[in-house]
PDB file of the backbone (N, CA, C, O) and the ligand in Angstrom, with CONECT records:
HET     ZN  A 101       1
ATOM      1  N   MET A   1     116.031 115.407 108.190  1.00  0.00           N
ATOM      2  CA  MET A   1     114.752 115.069 107.481  1.00  0.00           C
ATOM      3  C   MET A   1     114.237 113.737 107.949  1.00  0.00           C
ATOM      4  O   MET A   1     113.070 113.619 108.320  1.00  0.00           O
ATOM      5  N   ASN A   2     115.065 112.753 107.939  1.00  0.00           N
ATOM      6  CA  ASN A   2     114.705 111.440 108.323  1.00  0.00           C
ATOM      7  C   ASN A   2     114.342 111.387 109.811  1.00  0.00           C
ATOM      8  O   ASN A   2     113.415 110.688 110.220  1.00  0.00           O
ATOM      9  N   LYS A   3     115.107 112.154 110.613  1.00  0.00           N
ATOM     10  CA  LYS A   3     114.914 112.230 112.014  1.00  0.00           C
ATOM     11  C   LYS A   3     113.551 112.738 112.369  1.00  0.00           C
ATOM     12  O   LYS A   3     112.846 112.159 113.196  1.00  0.00           O
ATOM     13  N   GLU A   4     113.182 113.837 111.731  1.00  0.00           N
ATOM     14  CA  GLU A   4     111.932 114.478 111.931  1.00  0.00           C
ATOM     15  C   GLU A   4     110.692 113.563 111.589  1.00  0.00           C
ATOM     16  O   GLU A   4     109.644 113.553 112.234  1.00  0.00           O
ATOM     17  N   MET A   5     110.958 112.834 110.531  1.00  0.00           N
ATOM     18  CA  MET A   5     109.896 111.907 110.098  1.00  0.00           C
ATOM     19  C   MET A   5     109.653 110.792 111.168  1.00  0.00           C
ATOM     20  O   MET A   5     108.516 110.486 111.529  1.00  0.00           O
ATOM     21  N   SER A   6     110.781 110.205 111.652  1.00  0.00           N
ATOM     22  CA  SER A   6     110.615 109.123 112.582  1.00  0.00           C
ATOM     23  C   SER A   6     110.026 109.636 113.872  1.00  0.00           C
ATOM     24  O   SER A   6     109.283 108.914 114.537  1.00  0.00           O
ATOM     25  N   GLU A   7     110.340 110.878 114.250  1.00  0.00           N
ATOM     26  CA  GLU A   7     109.836 111.376 115.557  1.00  0.00           C
ATOM     27  C   GLU A   7     108.333 111.665 115.411  1.00  0.00           C
ATOM     28  O   GLU A   7     107.587 111.564 116.385  1.00  0.00           O
ATOM     29  N   SER A   8     107.905 112.011 114.244  1.00  0.00           N
ATOM     30  CA  SER A   8     106.412 112.353 114.111  1.00  0.00           C
ATOM     31  C   SER A   8     105.637 111.042 113.878  1.00  0.00           C
ATOM     32  O   SER A   8     104.406 111.055 113.862  1.00  0.00           O
ATOM     33  N   ASP A   9     106.301 109.977 113.707  1.00  0.00           N
ATOM     34  CA  ASP A   9     105.656 108.711 113.490  1.00  0.00           C
ATOM     35  C   ASP A   9     105.549 107.935 114.875  1.00  0.00           C
ATOM     36  O   ASP A   9     106.549 107.426 115.383  1.00  0.00           O
ATOM     37  N   PRO A  10     104.374 107.872 115.423  1.00  0.00           N
ATOM     38  CA  PRO A  10     104.281 107.230 116.756  1.00  0.00           C
ATOM     39  C   PRO A  10     104.073 105.765 116.685  1.00  0.00           C
ATOM     40  O   PRO A  10     103.036 105.263 117.120  1.00  0.00           O
ATOM     41  N   GLN A  11     105.042 105.044 116.141  1.00  0.00           N
ATOM     42  CA  GLN A  11     104.879 103.599 116.093  1.00  0.00           C
ATOM     43  C   GLN A  11     105.749 102.973 117.074  1.00  0.00           C
ATOM     44  O   GLN A  11     106.963 103.171 117.133  1.00  0.00           O
ATOM     45  N   PRO A  12     105.008 102.124 117.931  1.00  0.00           N
ATOM     46  CA  PRO A  12     105.829 101.356 118.933  1.00  0.00           C
ATOM     47  C   PRO A  12     106.719 100.299 118.286  1.00  0.00           C
ATOM     48  O   PRO A  12     106.275  99.448 117.515  1.00  0.00           O
ATOM     49  N   SER A  13     107.927 100.395 118.621  1.00  0.00           N
ATOM     50  CA  SER A  13     108.845  99.434 117.919  1.00  0.00           C
ATOM     51  C   SER A  13     108.831  98.076 118.608  1.00  0.00           C
ATOM     52  O   SER A  13     109.229  97.070 118.021  1.00  0.00           O
ATOM     53  N   SER A  14     108.372  98.055 119.853  1.00  0.00           N
ATOM     54  CA  SER A  14     108.352  96.787 120.600  1.00  0.00           C
ATOM     55  C   SER A  14     107.344  95.739 120.037  1.00  0.00           C
ATOM     56  O   SER A  14     107.572  94.530 120.087  1.00  0.00           O
ATOM     57  N   GLN A  15     106.262  96.255 119.521  1.00  0.00           N
ATOM     58  CA  GLN A  15     105.211  95.351 119.039  1.00  0.00           C
ATOM     59  C   GLN A  15     104.970  95.516 117.542  1.00  0.00           C
ATOM     60  O   GLN A  15     104.572  96.596 117.107  1.00  0.00           O
ATOM     61  N   PRO A  16     105.198  94.483 116.750  1.00  0.00           N
ATOM     62  CA  PRO A  16     104.861  94.627 115.310  1.00  0.00           C
ATOM     63  C   PRO A  16     103.317  94.758 115.098  1.00  0.00           C
ATOM     64  O   PRO A  16     102.509  94.254 115.877  1.00  0.00           O
ATOM     65  N   PRO A  17     102.979  95.449 114.024  1.00  0.00           N
ATOM     66  CA  PRO A  17     101.519  95.606 113.740  1.00  0.00           C
ATOM     67  C   PRO A  17     100.725  94.345 113.744  1.00  0.00           C
ATOM     68  O   PRO A  17      99.558  94.295 114.133  1.00  0.00           O
ATOM     69  N   GLU A  18     101.429  93.291 113.277  1.00  0.00           N
ATOM     70  CA  GLU A  18     100.723  92.055 113.192  1.00  0.00           C
ATOM     71  C   GLU A  18     100.291  91.474 114.531  1.00  0.00           C
ATOM     72  O   GLU A  18      99.246  90.835 114.647  1.00  0.00           O
ATOM     73  N   LEU A  19     101.124  91.713 115.537  1.00  0.00           N
ATOM     74  CA  LEU A  19     100.756  91.278 116.884  1.00  0.00           C
ATOM     75  C   LEU A  19      99.611  92.047 117.391  1.00  0.00           C
ATOM     76  O   LEU A  19      98.687  91.501 117.993  1.00  0.00           O
ATOM     77  N   LEU A  20      99.666  93.393 117.139  1.00  0.00           N
ATOM     78  CA  LEU A  20      98.500  94.271 117.604  1.00  0.00           C
ATOM     79  C   LEU A  20      97.236  93.843 116.953  1.00  0.00           C
ATOM     80  O   LEU A  20      96.178  93.802 117.580  1.00  0.00           O
ATOM     81  N   ASP A  21      97.345  93.509 115.635  1.00  0.00           N
ATOM     82  CA  ASP A  21      96.210  93.019 114.879  1.00  0.00           C
ATOM     83  C   ASP A  21      95.597  91.773 115.486  1.00  0.00           C
ATOM     84  O   ASP A  21      94.386  91.641 115.668  1.00  0.00           O
ATOM     85  N   ARG A  22      96.519  90.868 115.788  1.00  0.00           N
ATOM     86  CA  ARG A  22      96.043  89.684 116.417  1.00  0.00           C
ATOM     87  C   ARG A  22      95.346  89.862 117.736  1.00  0.00           C
ATOM     88  O   ARG A  22      94.303  89.270 118.013  1.00  0.00           O
ATOM     89  N   LYS A  23      95.981  90.727 118.566  1.00  0.00           N
ATOM     90  CA  LYS A  23      95.391  91.047 119.829  1.00  0.00           C
ATOM     91  C   LYS A  23      93.978  91.561 119.668  1.00  0.00           C
ATOM     92  O   LYS A  23      93.060  91.127 120.364  1.00  0.00           O
ATOM     93  N   LYS A  24      93.814  92.495 118.739  1.00  0.00           N
ATOM     94  CA  LYS A  24      92.524  93.062 118.508  1.00  0.00           C
ATOM     95  C   LYS A  24      91.532  92.014 118.029  1.00  0.00           C
ATOM     96  O   LYS A  24      90.372  92.012 118.440  1.00  0.00           O
ATOM     97  N   ARG A  25      91.979  91.155 117.191  1.00  0.00           N
ATOM     98  CA  ARG A  25      91.089  90.056 116.739  1.00  0.00           C
ATOM     99  C   ARG A  25      90.681  89.185 117.942  1.00  0.00           C
ATOM    100  O   ARG A  25      89.514  88.843 118.131  1.00  0.00           O
ATOM    101  N   ALA A  26      91.657  88.861 118.705  1.00  0.00           N
ATOM    102  CA  ALA A  26      91.394  87.956 119.856  1.00  0.00           C
ATOM    103  C   ALA A  26      90.378  88.678 120.828  1.00  0.00           C
ATOM    104  O   ALA A  26      89.446  88.050 121.329  1.00  0.00           O
ATOM    105  N   GLU A  27      90.580  89.947 121.061  1.00  0.00           N
ATOM    106  CA  GLU A  27      89.684  90.673 121.972  1.00  0.00           C
ATOM    107  C   GLU A  27      88.183  90.599 121.389  1.00  0.00           C
ATOM    108  O   GLU A  27      87.192  90.410 122.094  1.00  0.00           O
ATOM    109  N   LYS A  28      88.169  90.767 120.072  1.00  0.00           N
ATOM    110  CA  LYS A  28      86.855  90.831 119.399  1.00  0.00           C
ATOM    111  C   LYS A  28      86.147  89.422 119.555  1.00  0.00           C
ATOM    112  O   LYS A  28      84.942  89.332 119.790  1.00  0.00           O
ATOM    113  N   ILE A  29      86.950  88.376 119.413  1.00  0.00           N
ATOM    114  CA  ILE A  29      86.444  86.997 119.478  1.00  0.00           C
ATOM    115  C   ILE A  29      85.966  86.762 120.944  1.00  0.00           C
ATOM    116  O   ILE A  29      84.892  86.216 121.198  1.00  0.00           O
ATOM    117  N   ILE A  30      86.832  87.208 121.882  1.00  0.00           N
ATOM    118  CA  ILE A  30      86.499  86.986 123.314  1.00  0.00           C
ATOM    119  C   ILE A  30      85.256  87.676 123.691  1.00  0.00           C
ATOM    120  O   ILE A  30      84.520  87.223 124.568  1.00  0.00           O
ATOM    121  N   GLY A  31      84.982  88.865 122.988  1.00  0.00           N
ATOM    122  CA  GLY A  31      83.772  89.591 123.241  1.00  0.00           C
ATOM    123  C   GLY A  31      82.549  88.976 122.737  1.00  0.00           C
ATOM    124  O   GLY A  31      81.463  89.151 123.290  1.00  0.00           O
ATOM    125  N   GLU A  32      82.717  88.227 121.649  1.00  0.00           N
ATOM    126  CA  GLU A  32      81.547  87.615 120.990  1.00  0.00           C
ATOM    127  C   GLU A  32      81.866  86.114 120.675  1.00  0.00           C
ATOM    128  O   GLU A  32      81.909  85.738 119.504  1.00  0.00           O
ATOM    129  N   PRO A  33      82.084  85.277 121.694  1.00  0.00           N
ATOM    130  CA  PRO A  33      82.472  83.914 121.427  1.00  0.00           C
ATOM    131  C   PRO A  33      81.408  83.144 120.730  1.00  0.00           C
ATOM    132  O   PRO A  33      81.711  82.145 120.077  1.00  0.00           O
ATOM    133  N   GLY A  34      80.135  83.566 120.835  1.00  0.00           N
ATOM    134  CA  GLY A  34      79.059  82.793 120.214  1.00  0.00           C
ATOM    135  C   GLY A  34      79.061  82.862 118.692  1.00  0.00           C
ATOM    136  O   GLY A  34      78.410  82.082 117.997  1.00  0.00           O
ATOM    137  N   LYS A  35      79.832  83.842 118.213  1.00  0.00           N
ATOM    138  CA  LYS A  35      79.961  84.016 116.716  1.00  0.00           C
ATOM    139  C   LYS A  35      81.029  83.140 116.092  1.00  0.00           C
ATOM    140  O   LYS A  35      81.179  83.119 114.871  1.00  0.00           O
ATOM    141  N   TYR A  36      81.783  82.406 116.930  1.00  0.00           N
ATOM    142  CA  TYR A  36      82.938  81.657 116.480  1.00  0.00           C
ATOM    143  C   TYR A  36      82.915  80.188 116.992  1.00  0.00           C
ATOM    144  O   TYR A  36      82.147  79.830 117.885  1.00  0.00           O
ATOM    145  N   LYS A  37      83.721  79.432 116.432  1.00  0.00           N
ATOM    146  CA  LYS A  37      83.925  78.077 116.906  1.00  0.00           C
ATOM    147  C   LYS A  37      85.333  77.660 116.651  1.00  0.00           C
ATOM    148  O   LYS A  37      86.032  78.307 115.872  1.00  0.00           O
ATOM    149  N   VAL A  38      85.800  76.552 117.306  1.00  0.00           N
ATOM    150  CA  VAL A  38      87.216  76.067 117.170  1.00  0.00           C
ATOM    151  C   VAL A  38      87.230  74.824 116.379  1.00  0.00           C
ATOM    152  O   VAL A  38      86.457  73.901 116.639  1.00  0.00           O
ATOM    153  N   CYS A  39      88.110  74.774 115.396  1.00  0.00           N
ATOM    154  CA  CYS A  39      88.264  73.559 114.611  1.00  0.00           C
ATOM    155  C   CYS A  39      88.936  72.470 115.387  1.00  0.00           C
ATOM    156  O   CYS A  39      89.952  72.703 116.043  1.00  0.00           O
ATOM    157  N   GLU A  40      88.381  71.275 115.323  1.00  0.00           N
ATOM    158  CA  GLU A  40      88.972  70.185 116.136  1.00  0.00           C
ATOM    159  C   GLU A  40      90.221  69.676 115.471  1.00  0.00           C
ATOM    160  O   GLU A  40      91.066  69.053 116.114  1.00  0.00           O
ATOM    161  N   GLY A  41      90.347  69.938 114.178  1.00  0.00           N
ATOM    162  CA  GLY A  41      91.431  69.428 113.430  1.00  0.00           C
ATOM    163  C   GLY A  41      92.720  70.212 113.610  1.00  0.00           C
ATOM    164  O   GLY A  41      93.773  69.617 113.838  1.00  0.00           O
ATOM    165  N   CYS A  42      92.658  71.524 113.512  1.00  0.00           N
ATOM    166  CA  CYS A  42      93.886  72.378 113.549  1.00  0.00           C
ATOM    167  C   CYS A  42      93.762  73.469 114.573  1.00  0.00           C
ATOM    168  O   CYS A  42      94.660  74.303 114.686  1.00  0.00           O
ATOM    169  N   GLU A  43      92.662  73.498 115.339  1.00  0.00           N
ATOM    170  CA  GLU A  43      92.459  74.459 116.402  1.00  0.00           C
ATOM    171  C   GLU A  43      92.385  75.882 115.942  1.00  0.00           C
ATOM    172  O   GLU A  43      92.615  76.788 116.742  1.00  0.00           O
ATOM    173  N   SER A  44      92.070  76.131 114.669  1.00  0.00           N
ATOM    174  CA  SER A  44      91.829  77.437 114.174  1.00  0.00           C
ATOM    175  C   SER A  44      90.489  77.949 114.712  1.00  0.00           C
ATOM    176  O   SER A  44      89.571  77.173 114.978  1.00  0.00           O
ATOM    177  N   ILE A  45      90.402  79.281 114.867  1.00  0.00           N
ATOM    178  CA  ILE A  45      89.075  79.886 115.198  1.00  0.00           C
ATOM    179  C   ILE A  45      88.452  80.257 113.857  1.00  0.00           C
ATOM    180  O   ILE A  45      89.073  80.934 113.037  1.00  0.00           O
ATOM    181  N   VAL A  46      87.209  79.805 113.643  1.00  0.00           N
ATOM    182  CA  VAL A  46      86.510  80.142 112.454  1.00  0.00           C
ATOM    183  C   VAL A  46      85.193  80.689 112.773  1.00  0.00           C
ATOM    184  O   VAL A  46      84.709  80.498 113.889  1.00  0.00           O
ATOM    185  N   VAL A  47      84.560  81.378 111.844  1.00  0.00           N
ATOM    186  CA  VAL A  47      83.209  81.951 112.116  1.00  0.00           C
ATOM    187  C   VAL A  47      82.213  80.823 112.336  1.00  0.00           C
ATOM    188  O   VAL A  47      82.350  79.755 111.740  1.00  0.00           O
ATOM    189  N   ALA A  48      81.260  81.035 113.142  1.00  0.00           N
ATOM    190  CA  ALA A  48      80.286  79.977 113.499  1.00  0.00           C
ATOM    191  C   ALA A  48      79.527  79.454 112.314  1.00  0.00           C
ATOM    192  O   ALA A  48      79.097  78.301 112.298  1.00  0.00           O
ATOM    193  N   LYS A  49      79.348  80.353 111.255  1.00  0.00           N
ATOM    194  CA  LYS A  49      78.545  79.875 110.099  1.00  0.00           C
ATOM    195  C   LYS A  49      79.348  79.114 109.107  1.00  0.00           C
ATOM    196  O   LYS A  49      78.800  78.630 108.116  1.00  0.00           O
ATOM    197  N   ALA A  50      80.648  78.982 109.332  1.00  0.00           N
ATOM    198  CA  ALA A  50      81.463  78.177 108.356  1.00  0.00           C
ATOM    199  C   ALA A  50      81.126  76.697 108.554  1.00  0.00           C
ATOM    200  O   ALA A  50      80.984  76.201 109.671  1.00  0.00           O
ATOM    201  N   THR A  51      81.005  76.007 107.386  1.00  0.00           N
ATOM    202  CA  THR A  51      80.675  74.578 107.439  1.00  0.00           C
ATOM    203  C   THR A  51      81.934  73.710 107.466  1.00  0.00           C
ATOM    204  O   THR A  51      81.951  72.643 108.079  1.00  0.00           O
ATOM    205  N   THR A  52      82.968  74.174 106.805  1.00  0.00           N
ATOM    206  CA  THR A  52      84.293  73.547 106.878  1.00  0.00           C
ATOM    207  C   THR A  52      85.411  74.526 107.220  1.00  0.00           C
ATOM    208  O   THR A  52      85.338  75.723 106.941  1.00  0.00           O
ATOM    209  N   CYS A  53      86.483  73.943 107.859  1.00  0.00           N
ATOM    210  CA  CYS A  53      87.534  74.837 108.194  1.00  0.00           C
ATOM    211  C   CYS A  53      88.326  75.274 106.990  1.00  0.00           C
ATOM    212  O   CYS A  53      88.706  74.466 106.142  1.00  0.00           O
ATOM    213  N   PRO A  54      88.580  76.631 106.926  1.00  0.00           N
ATOM    214  CA  PRO A  54      89.350  77.120 105.727  1.00  0.00           C
ATOM    215  C   PRO A  54      90.717  76.729 105.729  1.00  0.00           C
ATOM    216  O   PRO A  54      91.358  76.783 104.679  1.00  0.00           O
ATOM    217  N   SER A  55      91.265  76.318 106.851  1.00  0.00           N
ATOM    218  CA  SER A  55      92.714  75.929 107.012  1.00  0.00           C
ATOM    219  C   SER A  55      92.947  74.447 106.693  1.00  0.00           C
ATOM    220  O   SER A  55      93.849  74.110 105.927  1.00  0.00           O
ATOM    221  N   CYS A  56      92.142  73.575 107.274  1.00  0.00           N
ATOM    222  CA  CYS A  56      92.436  72.165 107.121  1.00  0.00           C
ATOM    223  C   CYS A  56      91.247  71.421 106.567  1.00  0.00           C
ATOM    224  O   CYS A  56      91.292  70.193 106.489  1.00  0.00           O
ATOM    225  N   HIS A  57      90.133  72.134 106.159  1.00  0.00           N
ATOM    226  CA  HIS A  57      88.957  71.599 105.530  1.00  0.00           C
ATOM    227  C   HIS A  57      88.238  70.586 106.470  1.00  0.00           C
ATOM    228  O   HIS A  57      87.450  69.765 106.002  1.00  0.00           O
ATOM    229  N   GLY A  58      88.513  70.650 107.780  1.00  0.00           N
ATOM    230  CA  GLY A  58      87.830  69.800 108.702  1.00  0.00           C
ATOM    231  C   GLY A  58      86.412  70.220 108.867  1.00  0.00           C
ATOM    232  O   GLY A  58      86.054  71.350 108.533  1.00  0.00           O
ATOM    233  N   TYR A  59      85.584  69.333 109.381  1.00  0.00           N
ATOM    234  CA  TYR A  59      84.200  69.693 109.553  1.00  0.00           C
ATOM    235  C   TYR A  59      83.789  69.424 110.990  1.00  0.00           C
ATOM    236  O   TYR A  59      82.596  69.508 111.282  1.00  0.00           O
ATOM    237  N   ARG A  60      84.652  69.121 111.865  1.00  0.00           N
ATOM    238  CA  ARG A  60      84.347  68.923 113.327  1.00  0.00           C
ATOM    239  C   ARG A  60      84.750  70.167 114.043  1.00  0.00           C
ATOM    240  O   ARG A  60      85.893  70.606 113.916  1.00  0.00           O
ATOM    241  N   PHE A  61      83.825  70.773 114.818  1.00  0.00           N
ATOM    242  CA  PHE A  61      84.182  72.005 115.541  1.00  0.00           C
ATOM    243  C   PHE A  61      83.689  71.892 116.956  1.00  0.00           C
ATOM    244  O   PHE A  61      82.708  71.206 117.245  1.00  0.00           O
ATOM    245  N   ASP A  62      84.389  72.579 117.833  1.00  0.00           N
ATOM    246  CA  ASP A  62      83.940  72.800 119.190  1.00  0.00           C
ATOM    247  C   ASP A  62      83.275  74.190 119.301  1.00  0.00           C
ATOM    248  O   ASP A  62      83.961  75.204 119.169  1.00  0.00           O
ATOM    249  N   GLU A  63      82.057  74.247 119.522  1.00  0.00           N
ATOM    250  CA  GLU A  63      81.321  75.566 119.556  1.00  0.00           C
ATOM    251  C   GLU A  63      81.108  76.101 120.943  1.00  0.00           C
ATOM    252  O   GLU A  63      80.417  77.107 121.102  1.00  0.00           O
ATOM    253  N   SER A  64      81.680  75.466 121.978  1.00  0.00           N
ATOM    254  CA  SER A  64      81.457  75.986 123.305  1.00  0.00           C
ATOM    255  C   SER A  64      82.236  77.328 123.496  1.00  0.00           C
ATOM    256  O   SER A  64      83.408  77.421 123.132  1.00  0.00           O
ATOM    257  N   PRO A  65      81.585  78.327 124.052  1.00  0.00           N
ATOM    258  CA  PRO A  65      82.139  79.644 124.211  1.00  0.00           C
ATOM    259  C   PRO A  65      83.470  79.592 124.992  1.00  0.00           C
ATOM    260  O   PRO A  65      84.407  80.339 124.710  1.00  0.00           O
ATOM    261  N   GLU A  66      83.516  78.676 125.987  1.00  0.00           N
ATOM    262  CA  GLU A  66      84.744  78.574 126.851  1.00  0.00           C
ATOM    263  C   GLU A  66      85.953  78.131 125.914  1.00  0.00           C
ATOM    264  O   GLU A  66      87.064  78.652 126.008  1.00  0.00           O
ATOM    265  N   ARG A  67      85.682  77.253 125.117  1.00  0.00           N
ATOM    266  CA  ARG A  67      86.788  76.777 124.181  1.00  0.00           C
ATOM    267  C   ARG A  67      87.288  77.885 123.279  1.00  0.00           C
ATOM    268  O   ARG A  67      88.485  78.110 123.095  1.00  0.00           O
ATOM    269  N   VAL A  68      86.239  78.600 122.699  1.00  0.00           N
ATOM    270  CA  VAL A  68      86.572  79.712 121.847  1.00  0.00           C
ATOM    271  C   VAL A  68      87.402  80.775 122.530  1.00  0.00           C
ATOM    272  O   VAL A  68      88.372  81.299 121.981  1.00  0.00           O
ATOM    273  N   ILE A  69      86.977  81.080 123.772  1.00  0.00           N
ATOM    274  CA  ILE A  69      87.677  82.149 124.566  1.00  0.00           C
ATOM    275  C   ILE A  69      89.089  81.677 124.875  1.00  0.00           C
ATOM    276  O   ILE A  69      90.041  82.451 124.775  1.00  0.00           O
ATOM    277  N   THR A  70      89.229  80.416 125.246  1.00  0.00           N
ATOM    278  CA  THR A  70      90.622  79.899 125.636  1.00  0.00           C
ATOM    279  C   THR A  70      91.512  79.914 124.393  1.00  0.00           C
ATOM    280  O   THR A  70      92.681  80.293 124.470  1.00  0.00           O
ATOM    281  N   GLN A  71      90.973  79.511 123.270  1.00  0.00           N
ATOM    282  CA  GLN A  71      91.759  79.480 122.056  1.00  0.00           C
ATOM    283  C   GLN A  71      92.124  80.931 121.555  1.00  0.00           C
ATOM    284  O   GLN A  71      93.220  81.175 121.048  1.00  0.00           O
ATOM    285  N   ALA A  72      91.181  81.836 121.721  1.00  0.00           N
ATOM    286  CA  ALA A  72      91.422  83.223 121.318  1.00  0.00           C
ATOM    287  C   ALA A  72      92.516  83.867 122.157  1.00  0.00           C
ATOM    288  O   ALA A  72      93.348  84.625 121.659  1.00  0.00           O
ATOM    289  N   LYS A  73      92.489  83.536 123.471  1.00  0.00           N
ATOM    290  CA  LYS A  73      93.487  84.094 124.363  1.00  0.00           C
ATOM    291  C   LYS A  73      94.891  83.533 123.931  1.00  0.00           C
ATOM    292  O   LYS A  73      95.886  84.257 123.907  1.00  0.00           O
ATOM    293  N   LEU A  74      94.914  82.298 123.616  1.00  0.00           N
ATOM    294  CA  LEU A  74      96.125  81.594 123.233  1.00  0.00           C
ATOM    295  C   LEU A  74      96.708  82.232 121.929  1.00  0.00           C
ATOM    296  O   LEU A  74      97.907  82.495 121.840  1.00  0.00           O
ATOM    297  N   LEU A  75      95.849  82.462 120.957  1.00  0.00           N
ATOM    298  CA  LEU A  75      96.279  83.133 119.689  1.00  0.00           C
ATOM    299  C   LEU A  75      96.719  84.552 119.949  1.00  0.00           C
ATOM    300  O   LEU A  75      97.700  85.010 119.362  1.00  0.00           O
ATOM    301  N   GLY A  76      96.030  85.249 120.800  1.00  0.00           N
ATOM    302  CA  GLY A  76      96.354  86.613 121.063  1.00  0.00           C
ATOM    303  C   GLY A  76      97.692  86.812 121.783  1.00  0.00           C
ATOM    304  O   GLY A  76      98.413  87.782 121.550  1.00  0.00           O
ATOM    305  N   SER A  77      97.990  85.856 122.664  1.00  0.00           N
ATOM    306  CA  SER A  77      99.226  85.970 123.444  1.00  0.00           C
ATOM    307  C   SER A  77     100.459  85.316 122.764  1.00  0.00           C
ATOM    308  O   SER A  77     101.622  85.571 123.077  1.00  0.00           O
ATOM    309  N   ARG A  78     100.073  84.445 121.799  1.00  0.00           N
ATOM    310  CA  ARG A  78     101.250  83.782 121.151  1.00  0.00           C
ATOM    311  C   ARG A  78     101.170  84.161 119.629  1.00  0.00           C
ATOM    312  O   ARG A  78     100.527  83.500 118.813  1.00  0.00           O
ATOM    313  N   PRO A  79     101.848  85.228 119.346  1.00  0.00           N
ATOM    314  CA  PRO A  79     101.752  85.733 117.929  1.00  0.00           C
ATOM    315  C   PRO A  79     102.506  84.832 116.950  1.00  0.00           C
ATOM    316  O   PRO A  79     102.873  83.704 117.279  1.00  0.00           O
ATOM    317  N   ALA A  80     102.725  85.348 115.755  1.00  0.00           N
ATOM    318  CA  ALA A  80     103.294  84.456 114.721  1.00  0.00           C
ATOM    319  C   ALA A  80     104.812  84.287 114.866  1.00  0.00           C
ATOM    320  O   ALA A  80     105.532  84.169 113.874  1.00  0.00           O
ATOM    321  N   THR A  81     105.276  84.279 116.096  1.00  0.00           N
ATOM    322  CA  THR A  81     106.705  84.169 116.273  1.00  0.00           C
ATOM    323  C   THR A  81     107.260  82.747 115.771  1.00  0.00           C
ATOM    324  O   THR A  81     108.371  82.627 115.253  1.00  0.00           O
ATOM    325  N   THR A  82     106.440  81.767 115.962  1.00  0.00           N
ATOM    326  CA  THR A  82     106.857  80.451 115.516  1.00  0.00           C
ATOM    327  C   THR A  82     107.043  80.397 113.997  1.00  0.00           C
ATOM    328  O   THR A  82     107.966  79.787 113.457  1.00  0.00           O
ATOM    329  N   VAL A  83     106.060  81.109 113.330  1.00  0.00           N
ATOM    330  CA  VAL A  83     106.140  81.156 111.905  1.00  0.00           C
ATOM    331  C   VAL A  83     107.346  81.968 111.440  1.00  0.00           C
ATOM    332  O   VAL A  83     108.016  81.612 110.470  1.00  0.00           O
ATOM    333  N   SER A  84     107.625  83.137 112.198  1.00  0.00           N
ATOM    334  CA  SER A  84     108.784  83.920 111.829  1.00  0.00           C
ATOM    335  C   SER A  84     110.043  83.117 112.004  1.00  0.00           C
ATOM    336  O   SER A  84     110.947  83.192 111.173  1.00  0.00           O
ATOM    337  N   TRP A  85     110.124  82.325 113.103  1.00  0.00           N
ATOM    338  CA  TRP A  85     111.270  81.529 113.321  1.00  0.00           C
ATOM    339  C   TRP A  85     111.528  80.627 112.121  1.00  0.00           C
ATOM    340  O   TRP A  85     112.650  80.553 111.621  1.00  0.00           O
ATOM    341  N   GLN A  86     110.518  79.964 111.678  1.00  0.00           N
ATOM    342  CA  GLN A  86     110.695  79.038 110.539  1.00  0.00           C
ATOM    343  C   GLN A  86     111.136  79.806 109.288  1.00  0.00           C
ATOM    344  O   GLN A  86     111.857  79.282 108.439  1.00  0.00           O
ATOM    345  N   ASP A  87     110.688  81.046 109.202  1.00  0.00           N
ATOM    346  CA  ASP A  87     111.235  81.868 108.058  1.00  0.00           C
ATOM    347  C   ASP A  87     112.691  82.080 108.118  1.00  0.00           C
ATOM    348  O   ASP A  87     113.352  82.135 107.081  1.00  0.00           O
ATOM    349  N   TYR A  88     113.247  82.208 109.345  1.00  0.00           N
ATOM    350  CA  TYR A  88     114.628  82.484 109.478  1.00  0.00           C
ATOM    351  C   TYR A  88     115.581  81.236 109.326  1.00  0.00           C
ATOM    352  O   TYR A  88     116.758  81.311 108.976  1.00  0.00           O
ATOM    353  N   LEU A  89     114.924  80.118 109.631  1.00  0.00           N
ATOM    354  CA  LEU A  89     115.682  78.859 109.673  1.00  0.00           C
ATOM    355  C   LEU A  89     116.104  78.391 108.228  1.00  0.00           C
ATOM    356  O   LEU A  89     116.747  77.352 108.079  1.00  0.00           O
TER     357      LEU A  89
HETATM  358 ZN    ZN A 101      90.954  73.245 110.824  1.00  0.00          ZN2+
END
């Protein structure tokens, strides 16, 4: 019973859903860099209409598309592994 269930479930075990989600978000940001900006305080990507950073409450942003794309690629390729590590420590 369990075997059949796992076989019918096409989930890739190599990539956690969170990483896939991050990749999708990164691709979306890279496709529309004008809708986002990068926080100068914590390097988070926030929507362009945000007035302060939801992470660090900073108000200085880099709105250049190149910076946004660079940061999105970074976030997409570097998933929450560092956070997971800290969870295990
Ligand atoms: Zn910030």
